[in-house]
ROMAR-404099 format. One record per residue (C-alpha): residue number from 1; x negated, y, z negated. Coordinates in nm, 3 decimals, decimal comma. Layout:
[mardo NUM [X Y Z]] ...
//
This chain:
[mardo 1 [-7,058 -2,233 -5,035]] [mardo 2 [-6,903 -2,301 -4,697]] [mardo 3 [-6,975 -2,019 -4,455]] [mardo 4 [-6,730 -1,751 -4,362]] [mardo 5 [-6,751 -1,838 -3,994]] [mardo 6 [-6,583 -2,172 -4,064]] [mardo 7 [-6,264 -1,982 -4,139]] [mardo 8 [-6,237 -1,863 -3,781]] [mardo 9 [-5,966 -2,045 -3,588]] [mardo 10 [-6,100 -2,332 -3,378]] [mardo 11 [-5,990 -2,198 -3,042]] [mardo 12 [-6,131 -1,851 -3,108]] [mardo 13 [-6,465 -1,993 -3,216]] [mardo 14 [-6,470 -2,222 -2,914]] [mardo 15 [-6,421 -1,927 -2,684]] [mardo 16 [-6,704 -1,739 -2,850]] [mardo 17 [-6,938 -2,036 -2,812]] [mardo 18 [-6,845 -2,081 -2,448]] [mardo 19 [-6,931 -1,717 -2,381]] [mardo 20 [-7,277 -1,775 -2,526]] [mardo 21 [-7,360 -2,113 -2,388]] [mardo 22 [-7,307 -2,042 -2,021]] [mardo 23 [-7,366 -1,669 -2,014]] [mardo 24 [-7,054 -1,538 -1,842]] [mardo 25 [-6,786 -1,417 -2,079]] [mardo 26 [-6,492 -1,361 -1,845]] [mardo 27 [-6,545 -1,663 -1,622]] [mardo 28 [-6,578 -1,914 -1,904]] [mardo 29 [-6,301 -1,784 -2,123]] [mardo 30 [-6,070 -1,806 -1,822]] [mardo 31 [-6,205 -2,137 -1,697]] [mardo 32 [-6,196 -2,370 -1,994]] [mardo 33 [-6,160 -2,414 -2,364]] [mardo 34 [-6,440 -2,593 -2,546]] [mardo 35 [-6,365 -2,948 -2,643]] [mardo 36 [-6,300 -3,024 -3,007]] [mardo 37 [-6,572 -3,169 -3,225]] [mardo 38 [-6,389 -3,500 -3,231]] [mardo 39 [-6,447 -3,552 -2,857]] [mardo 40 [-6,793 -3,701 -2,877]] [mardo 41 [-6,813 -3,898 -2,553]] [mardo 42 [-6,965 -3,685 -2,280]] [mardo 43 [-7,000 -3,798 -1,920]] [mardo 44 [-7,339 -3,627 -1,887]] [mardo 45 [-7,483 -3,749 -2,220]] [mardo 46 [-7,464 -4,128 -2,213]] [mardo 47 [-7,601 -4,342 -2,496]] [mardo 48 [-7,925 -4,377 -2,299]] [mardo 49 [-7,982 -3,999 -2,290]] [mardo 50 [-8,289 -3,886 -2,487]] [mardo 51 [-8,080 -3,635 -2,686]] [mardo 52 [-7,774 -3,857 -2,735]] [mardo 53 [-7,803 -3,903 -3,112]] [mardo 54 [-7,872 -3,536 -3,178]] [mardo 55 [-7,581 -3,427 -2,958]] [mardo 56 [-7,346 -3,659 -3,145]] [mardo 57 [-7,458 -3,523 -3,481]] [mardo 58 [-7,453 -3,160 -3,370]] [mardo 59 [-7,101 -3,177 -3,229]] [mardo 60 [-6,968 -3,368 -3,529]] [mardo 61 [-7,113 -3,099 -3,758]] [mardo 62 [-6,946 -2,830 -3,555]] [mardo 63 [-7,229 -2,593 -3,473]] [mardo 64 [-7,200 -2,667 -3,101]] [mardo 65 [-6,925 -2,814 -2,885]] [mardo 66 [-6,870 -2,988 -2,557]] [mardo 67 [-6,625 -2,888 -2,284]] [mardo 68 [-6,271 -2,996 -2,205]] [mardo 69 [-6,384 -3,156 -1,881]] [mardo 70 [-6,576 -3,413 -2,086]] [mardo 71 [-6,923 -3,269 -2,034]] [mardo 72 [-7,182 -3,129 -2,271]] [mardo 73 [-7,409 -2,962 -2,014]] [mardo 74 [-7,735 -3,062 -2,188]] [mardo 75 [-7,960 -2,889 -1,935]] [mardo 76 [-7,794 -2,547 -1,949]] [mardo 77 [-8,021 -2,278 -2,092]] [mardo 78 [-7,963 -2,120 -2,433]] [mardo 79 [-8,000 -1,751 -2,508]] [mardo 80 [-8,169 -1,615 -2,816]] [mardo 81 [-7,831 -1,515 -2,958]] [mardo 82 [-7,685 -1,860 -2,902]] [mardo 83 [-7,978 -2,035 -3,064]] [mardo 84 [-7,969 -1,801 -3,363]] [mardo 85 [-7,598 -1,871 -3,404]] [mardo 86 [-7,654 -2,247 -3,391]] [mardo 87 [-7,935 -2,239 -3,648]] [mardo 88 [-7,738 -2,016 -3,884]] [mardo 89 [-7,429 -2,236 -3,850]] [mardo 90 [-7,621 -2,562 -3,885]] [mardo 91 [-7,800 -2,439 -4,198]] [mardo 92 [-7,471 -2,310 -4,337]] [mardo 93 [-7,614 -1,968 -4,407]] [mardo 94 [-7,384 -1,695 -4,531]] [mardo 95 [-7,228 -1,491 -4,248]] [mardo 96 [-7,056 -1,160 -4,313]] [mardo 97 [-6,814 -0,972 -4,089]] [mardo 98 [-6,983 -0,710 -3,873]] [mardo 99 [-6,873 -0,483 -3,592]] [mardo 100 [-7,017 -0,499 -3,245]] [mardo 101 [-7,115 -0,794 -3,029]] [mardo 102 [-7,009 -1,147 -3,124]] [mardo 103 [-7,360 -1,244 -3,224]] [mardo 104 [-7,423 -0,956 -3,468]] [mardo 105 [-7,305 -1,141 -3,783]] [mardo 106 [-7,536 -1,433 -3,702]] [mardo 107 [-7,829 -1,205 -3,624]] [mardo 108 [-7,773 -1,029 -3,954]] [mardo 109 [-7,772 -1,364 -4,132]] [mardo 110 [-8,085 -1,482 -3,948]] [mardo 111 [-8,261 -1,159 -4,033]] [mardo 112 [-8,169 -1,184 -4,400]] [mardo 113 [-8,298 -1,543 -4,407]] [mardo 114 [-8,622 -1,425 -4,238]] [mardo 115 [-8,566 -1,642 -3,934]] [mardo 116 [-8,587 -1,333 -3,713]] [mardo 117 [-8,804 -1,022 -3,745]] [mardo 118 [-8,771 -0,703 -3,543]] [mardo 119 [-9,129 -0,751 -3,416]] [mardo 120 [-9,020 -1,071 -3,237]] [mardo 121 [-8,822 -0,888 -2,968]] [mardo 122 [-8,584 -0,594 -2,943]] [mardo 123 [-8,276 -0,620 -3,161]] [mardo 124 [-8,034 -0,512 -2,889]] [mardo 125 [-7,802 -0,663 -2,633]] [mardo 126 [-8,073 -0,699 -2,371]] [mardo 127 [-8,303 -0,870 -2,618]] [mardo 128 [-8,053 -1,118 -2,756]] [mardo 129 [-7,905 -1,214 -2,420]] [mardo 130 [-8,236 -1,329 -2,275]] [mardo 131 [-8,282 -1,703 -2,243]] [mardo 132 [-8,493 -1,833 -2,530]] [mardo 133 [-8,837 -1,975 -2,455]] [mardo 134 [-8,977 -2,281 -2,628]] [mardo 135 [-9,231 -2,058 -2,804]] [mardo 136 [-8,951 -1,846 -2,950]] [mardo 137 [-8,756 -2,156 -3,048]] [mardo 138 [-9,063 -2,293 -3,227]] [mardo 139 [-9,105 -1,968 -3,417]] [mardo 140 [-8,750 -1,959 -3,550]] [mardo 141 [-8,752 -2,330 -3,629]] [mardo 142 [-9,083 -2,313 -3,816]] [mardo 143 [-8,951 -2,024 -4,023]] [mardo 144 [-8,640 -2,229 -4,098]] [mardo 145 [-8,853 -2,488 -4,279]] [mardo 146 [-9,048 -2,223 -4,469]] [mardo 147 [-9,358 -2,180 -4,252]] [mardo 148 [-9,523 -1,841 -4,227]] [mardo 149 [-9,806 -1,692 -4,019]] [mardo 150 [-9,917 -1,358 -3,885]] [mardo 151 [-10,050 -1,517 -3,565]] [mardo 152 [-9,795 -1,536 -3,284]] [mardo 153 [-9,977 -1,819 -3,111]] [mardo 154 [-9,969 -2,039 -3,422]] [mardo 155 [-9,593 -2,097 -3,439]] [mardo 156 [-9,596 -2,381 -3,187]] [mardo 157 [-9,877 -2,549 -3,380]] [mardo 158 [-9,681 -2,525 -3,705]] [mardo 159 [-9,366 -2,659 -3,537]] [mardo 160 [-9,538 -2,955 -3,372]] [mardo 161 [-9,744 -3,039 -3,680]] [mardo 162 [-9,423 -3,048 -3,885]] [mardo 163 [-9,264 -3,284 -3,633]] [mardo 164 [-9,001 -3,036 -3,516]] [mardo 165 [-9,117 -3,028 -3,155]] [mardo 166 [-9,264 -3,301 -2,940]] [mardo 167 [-9,435 -3,274 -2,603]] [mardo 168 [-9,257 -3,279 -2,268]] [mardo 169 [-9,526 -3,521 -2,151]] [mardo 170 [-9,841 -3,678 -2,291]] [mardo 171 [-10,011 -3,386 -2,458]] [mardo 172 [-9,811 -3,134 -2,259]] [mardo 173 [-9,621 -2,837 -2,395]] [mardo 174 [-9,415 -2,580 -2,208]] [mardo 175 [-9,431 -2,275 -2,438]] [mardo 176 [-9,287 -2,041 -2,177]] [mardo 177 [-9,029 -2,294 -2,062]] [mardo 178 [-8,664 -2,218 -2,123]] [mardo 179 [-8,472 -2,382 -2,404]] [mardo 180 [-8,177 -2,604 -2,311]] [mardo 181 [-7,873 -2,708 -2,512]] [mardo 182 [-8,017 -3,057 -2,552]] [mardo 183 [-8,352 -2,929 -2,674]] [mardo 184 [-8,181 -2,689 -2,912]] [mardo 185 [-7,973 -2,953 -3,090]] [mardo 186 [-8,261 -3,200 -3,110]] [mardo 187 [-8,478 -2,937 -3,273]] [mardo 188 [-8,205 -2,822 -3,511]] [mardo 189 [-8,130 -3,177 -3,621]] [mardo 190 [-8,500 -3,230 -3,690]] [mardo 191 [-8,532 -2,912 -3,895]] [mardo 192 [-8,224 -3,007 -4,094]] [mardo 193 [-8,383 -3,345 -4,166]] [mardo 194 [-8,713 -3,180 -4,257]] [mardo 195 [-8,538 -2,956 -4,506]] [mardo 196 [-8,392 -3,261 -4,681]] [mardo 197 [-8,740 -3,410 -4,720]] [mardo 198 [-8,698 -3,673 -4,449]] [mardo 199 [-9,000 -3,808 -4,265]] [mardo 200 [-9,038 -3,690 -3,905]] [mardo 201 [-9,257 -3,865 -3,655]] [mardo 202 [-9,524 -3,632 -3,516]] [mardo 203 [-9,647 -3,619 -3,157]] [mardo 204 [-10,022 -3,591 -3,220]] [mardo 205 [-10,092 -3,509 -2,856]] [mardo 206 [-9,850 -3,217 -2,871]] [mardo 207 [-10,009 -3,101 -3,197]] [mardo 208 [-10,354 -3,116 -3,039]] [mardo 209 [-10,242 -2,912 -2,739]] [mardo 210 [-10,075 -2,661 -2,967]] [mardo 211 [-10,389 -2,633 -3,179]] [mardo 212 [-10,597 -2,555 -2,870]] [mardo 213 [-10,343 -2,294 -2,761]] [mardo 214 [-10,355 -2,143 -3,110]] [mardo 215 [-10,728 -2,108 -3,174]] [mardo 216 [-10,925 -2,285 -2,903]] [mardo 217 [-10,995 -2,628 -3,050]] [mardo 218 [-10,817 -2,949 -3,150]] [mardo 219 [-11,085 -3,091 -3,379]] [mardo 220 [-10,867 -3,067 -3,689]] [mardo 221 [-10,589 -3,263 -3,518]] [mardo 222 [-10,800 -3,532 -3,352]] [mardo 223 [-11,080 -3,582 -3,606]] [mardo 224 [-10,961 -3,437 -3,940]] [mardo 225 [-11,155 -3,693 -4,145]] [mardo 226 [-11,482 -3,560 -4,000]] [mardo 227 [-11,437 -3,185 -4,038]] [mardo 228 [-11,382 -3,169 -4,411]] [mardo 229 [-11,488 -2,929 -4,684]] [mardo 230 [-11,378 -2,859 -5,043]] [mardo 231 [-11,042 -2,685 -5,059]] [mardo 232 [-11,196 -2,416 -5,275]] [mardo 233 [-11,415 -2,307 -4,981]] [mardo 234 [-11,134 -2,207 -4,750]] [mardo 235 [-10,921 -2,071 -5,030]] [mardo 236 [-11,204 -1,846 -5,148]] [mardo 237 [-11,241 -1,728 -4,790]] [mardo 238 [-10,877 -1,618 -4,793]] [mardo 239 [-10,765 -1,895 -4,558]] [mardo 240 [-10,436 -2,080 -4,588]] [mardo 241 [-10,572 -2,410 -4,455]] [mardo 242 [-10,896 -2,575 -4,348]] [mardo 243 [-10,804 -2,521 -3,982]] [mardo 244 [-10,848 -2,149 -4,032]] [mardo 245 [-11,218 -2,202 -4,099]] [mardo 246 [-11,256 -2,204 -3,719]] [mardo 247 [-11,334 -1,848 -3,604]] [mardo 248 [-11,207 -1,805 -3,250]] [mardo 249 [-11,351 -1,452 -3,238]] [mardo 250 [-11,696 -1,613 -3,225]] [mardo 251 [-11,618 -1,823 -2,918]] [mardo 252 [-11,779 -1,554 -2,703]] [mardo 253 [-12,154 -1,488 -2,725]] [mardo 254 [-12,326 -1,183 -2,579]] [mardo 255 [-12,704 -1,148 -2,563]] [mardo 256 [-12,874 -0,877 -2,765]] [mardo 257 [-12,958 -0,680 -2,450]] [mardo 258 [-12,608 -0,718 -2,308]] [mardo 259 [-12,729 -0,891 -1,991]] [mardo 260 [-12,574 -1,230 -2,060]] [mardo 261 [-12,236 -1,339 -2,191]] [mardo 262 [-12,092 -1,685 -2,233]] [mardo 263 [-11,749 -1,796 -2,351]] [mardo 264 [-11,619 -2,119 -2,499]] [mardo 265 [-11,267 -2,161 -2,361]] [mardo 266 [-11,196 -2,468 -2,572]] [mardo 267 [-11,376 -2,720 -2,788]] [mardo 268 [-11,187 -3,040 -2,711]] [mardo 269 [-11,215 -3,350 -2,928]] [mardo 270 [-11,153 -3,682 -2,751]] [mardo 271 [-11,086 -4,008 -2,933]] [mardo 272 [-11,259 -4,286 -2,740]] [mardo 273 [-11,061 -4,548 -2,934]] [mardo 274 [-10,734 -4,411 -2,796]] [mardo 275 [-10,679 -4,512 -2,431]] [mardo 276 [-10,385 -4,272 -2,417]] [mardo 277 [-10,580 -3,965 -2,527]] [mardo 278 [-10,474 -3,707 -2,265]] [mardo 279 [-10,816 -3,540 -2,269]] [mardo 280 [-11,006 -3,847 -2,151]] [mardo 281 [-10,966 -3,697 -1,806]] [mardo 282 [-11,225 -3,434 -1,899]] [mardo 283 [-11,500 -3,697 -1,910]] [mardo 284 [-11,374 -3,937 -1,642]] [mardo 285 [-11,499 -4,170 -1,511]] [mardo 286 [-11,609 -4,290 -1,853]] [mardo 287 [-11,775 -4,604 -1,712]] [mardo 288 [-12,067 -4,399 -1,577]] [mardo 289 [-12,109 -4,179 -1,883]] [mardo 290 [-12,421 -4,227 -2,096]] [mardo 291 [-12,553 -4,099 -2,427]] [mardo 292 [-12,905 -3,982 -2,500]] [mardo 293 [-13,109 -4,124 -2,788]] [mardo 294 [-13,390 -3,868 -2,739]] [mardo 295 [-13,593 -4,110 -2,529]] [mardo 296 [-13,608 -4,014 -2,160]] [mardo 297 [-13,713 -4,367 -2,063]] [mardo 298 [-13,388 -4,517 -2,200]] [mardo 299 [-13,101 -4,474 -1,953]] [mardo 300 [-12,872 -4,768 -2,025]] [mardo 301 [-12,686 -4,650 -2,335]] [mardo 302 [-12,322 -4,629 -2,226]] [mardo 303 [-12,045 -4,423 -2,381]] [mardo 304 [-11,787 -4,690 -2,291]] [mardo 305 [-11,957 -4,921 -2,543]] [mardo 306 [-11,902 -4,672 -2,826]] [mardo 307 [-11,523 -4,681 -2,859]] [mardo 308 [-11,535 -4,611 -3,232]] [mardo 309 [-11,651 -4,257 -3,162]] [mardo 310 [-11,539 -3,908 -3,070]] [mardo 311 [-11,658 -3,692 -2,784]] [mardo 312 [-11,670 -3,316 -2,828]] [mardo 313 [-11,629 -3,149 -2,489]] [mardo 314 [-11,739 -2,785 -2,463]] [mardo 315 [-11,514 -2,633 -2,200]] [mardo 316 [-11,649 -2,296 -2,093]] [mardo 317 [-11,944 -2,128 -1,927]] [mardo 318 [-12,115 -1,804 -1,838]] [mardo 319 [-11,901 -1,494 -1,811]] [mardo 320 [-12,188 -1,304 -1,653]] [mardo 321 [-12,565 -1,330 -1,618]] [mardo 322 [-12,719 -1,004 -1,501]] [mardo 323 [-13,077 -1,126 -1,529]] [mardo 324 [-13,126 -1,493 -1,427]] [mardo 325 [-13,501 -1,451 -1,475]] [mardo 326 [-13,444 -1,399 -1,846]] [mardo 327 [-13,145 -1,626 -1,896]] [mardo 328 [-13,115 -1,973 -1,746]] [mardo 329 [-12,816 -2,027 -1,525]] [mardo 330 [-12,612 -2,324 -1,647]] [mardo 331 [-12,272 -2,438 -1,533]] [mardo 332 [-12,183 -2,480 -1,897]] [mardo 333 [-12,226 -2,297 -2,225]] [mardo 334 [-12,532 -2,380 -2,434]] [mardo 335 [-12,429 -2,534 -2,767]] [mardo 336 [-12,534 -2,740 -3,067]] [mardo 337 [-12,350 -2,951 -3,327]] [mardo 338 [-12,504 -2,984 -3,673]] [mardo 339 [-12,431 -3,192 -3,982]] [mardo 340 [-12,374 -3,542 -3,845]] [mardo 341 [-12,723 -3,678 -3,904]] [mardo 342 [-12,885 -4,020 -3,883]] [mardo 343 [-12,952 -4,234 -4,192]] [mardo 344 [-13,205 -4,431 -3,984]] [mardo 345 [-13,363 -4,233 -3,703]] [mardo 346 [-13,577 -4,525 -3,586]] [mardo 347 [-13,262 -4,729 -3,529]] [mardo 348 [-13,128 -4,441 -3,319]] [mardo 349 [-13,435 -4,402 -3,101]] [mardo 350 [-13,579 -4,755 -3,094]] [mardo 351 [-13,270 -4,977 -3,112]] [mardo 352 [-13,007 -4,760 -2,948]] [mardo 353 [-12,785 -4,746 -3,257]] [mardo 354 [-12,547 -4,451 -3,235]] [mardo 355 [-12,564 -4,319 -3,590]] [mardo 356 [-12,578 -3,942 -3,532]] [mardo 357 [-12,465 -3,675 -3,286]] [mardo 358 [-12,600 -3,741 -2,937]] [mardo 359 [-12,584 -3,560 -2,604]] [mardo 360 [-12,364 -3,706 -2,332]] [mardo 361 [-12,469 -3,710 -1,966]] [mardo 362 [-12,408 -3,886 -1,639]] [mardo 363 [-12,717 -3,842 -1,421]] [mardo 364 [-12,922 -3,556 -1,561]] [mardo 365 [-12,952 -3,467 -1,928]] [mardo 366 [-12,759 -3,142 -1,887]] [mardo 367 [-12,482 -3,232 -1,642]] [mardo 368 [-12,204 -3,288 -1,900]] [mardo 369 [-12,116 -3,030 -2,168]] [mardo 370 [-12,042 -3,281 -2,441]] [mardo 371 [-12,174 -3,470 -2,740]] [mardo 372 [-12,069 -3,802 -2,891]] [mardo 373 [-12,025 -3,852 -3,267]] [mardo 374 [-11,962 -4,197 -3,418]] [mardo 375 [-11,670 -4,218 -3,659]] [mardo 376 [-11,884 -4,397 -3,917]] [mardo 377 [-12,253 -4,436 -3,989]] [mardo 378 [-12,364 -4,072 -3,997]] [mardo 379 [-12,485 -3,882 -4,303]] [mardo 380 [-12,486 -3,516 -4,390]] [mardo 381 [-12,832 -3,425 -4,510]] [mardo 382 [-12,911 -3,065 -4,603]] [mardo 383 [-12,713 -2,842 -4,369]] [mardo 384 [-12,350 -2,755 -4,318]] [mardo 385 [-12,116 -2,902 -4,058]] [mardo 386 [-12,152 -2,646 -3,782]] [mardo 387 [-12,076 -2,559 -3,421]] [mardo 388 [-12,329 -2,328 -3,255]] [mardo 389 [-12,302 -2,136 -2,927]] [mardo 390 [-12,633 -2,005 -2,796]] [mardo 391 [-12,781 -1,778 -2,531]] [mardo 392 [-12,975 -1,976 -2,266]] [mardo 393 [-13,310 -1,823 -2,354]] [mardo 394 [-13,574 -1,856 -2,622]] [mardo 395 [-13,796 -1,628 -2,823]] [mardo 396 [-13,676 -1,274 -2,882]] [mardo 397 [-13,392 -1,328 -2,634]] [mardo 398 [-13,240 -1,611 -2,835]] [mardo 399 [-12,920 -1,548 -3,030]] [mardo 400 [-12,622 -1,755 -3,137]] [mardo 401 [-12,277 -1,747 -3,285]] [mardo 402 [-12,131 -2,007 -3,522]] [mardo 403 [-11,753 -2,042 -3,478]] [mardo 404 [-11,741 -2,306 -3,751]] [mardo 405 [-11,950 -2,363 -4,061]] [mardo 406 [-11,827 -2,571 -4,352]] [mardo 407 [-11,998 -2,726 -4,650]] [mardo 408 [-11,866 -3,071 -4,571]] [mardo 409 [-11,911 -3,348 -4,829]] [mardo 410 [-12,262 -3,271 -4,951]] 
//
């Protein structure tokens, strides 16, 4: 059924949209009338503009308009109310008459469709007239394609993984950045396509960054074929996906006596086969990076020669160390990776064949908080696939946390 808002006269609707899009009711109603949807050539959105196709589609569908001076104003910010109106209109949701501010019918519709929840922000004039951030846009868009989560920091991950949002640069997201008209229509066109079952290209670097922002690691984005376990395992644990097997609450380790604490800020997976991987900077310069085959006399095994591998970089360190005599002082967090074992240990130690997890270093054995794992050639013997964080002390002072443990393929 065509929505009730389509019955509003064109000029009246145009005035309402102008009020929203540029934020000043009196000035814009007096200054100009919005251009009709048939005027698709805008002086500030040429065919070379990154949002050109989406702008053309959005205007032709009628959920946003240009201006009578021939501009679209793609870089003008969008308020929460304006974005909600555009999504509701684009999805052709039912809109009922309601008293109050112009946006109330659209907010009511968005609420009914579960695109907005009162916990998101205050349902009042001050709340709806704030400019929408990219995080908030991702949340509403992800809901529009049926995604759900109770974790506020997961919405951007869900939106990028679905292909709704791409990065502003290689692996860069701007979650607190303000949403523009161009960004809004590009996102809405992508969610409309997603809801029809169309394929959307996914920015894997954006997904990886969003995964780190969500729960502190990108291993499930960068190396999903390695961190696997039977679906029944995570379902029995009450998880909605394998990614939720990672326990970010265990990224901090405190010694039993409370004198030492370390924190893993992020476990970053780097694909050595991808020269454009944005996290290669963490281990640069790669030409001087080596891997350790458990033989101190061998110092010529180079990471650059192992392109068919991943590096796991443990970004973090000590939060405090109140007794350096008990706990060693490292610039990094002590860690261990289990489960990627060697099928031929002699080949690893005697021939320099990378067929298991190995420490990475540059000059001394402990100067780089990373390990290298070949994409093929490892075996899983008896233990689980695990990430361990440990206190830098042995004996009775030793303790550890395990943010990730999965059965793997064994």
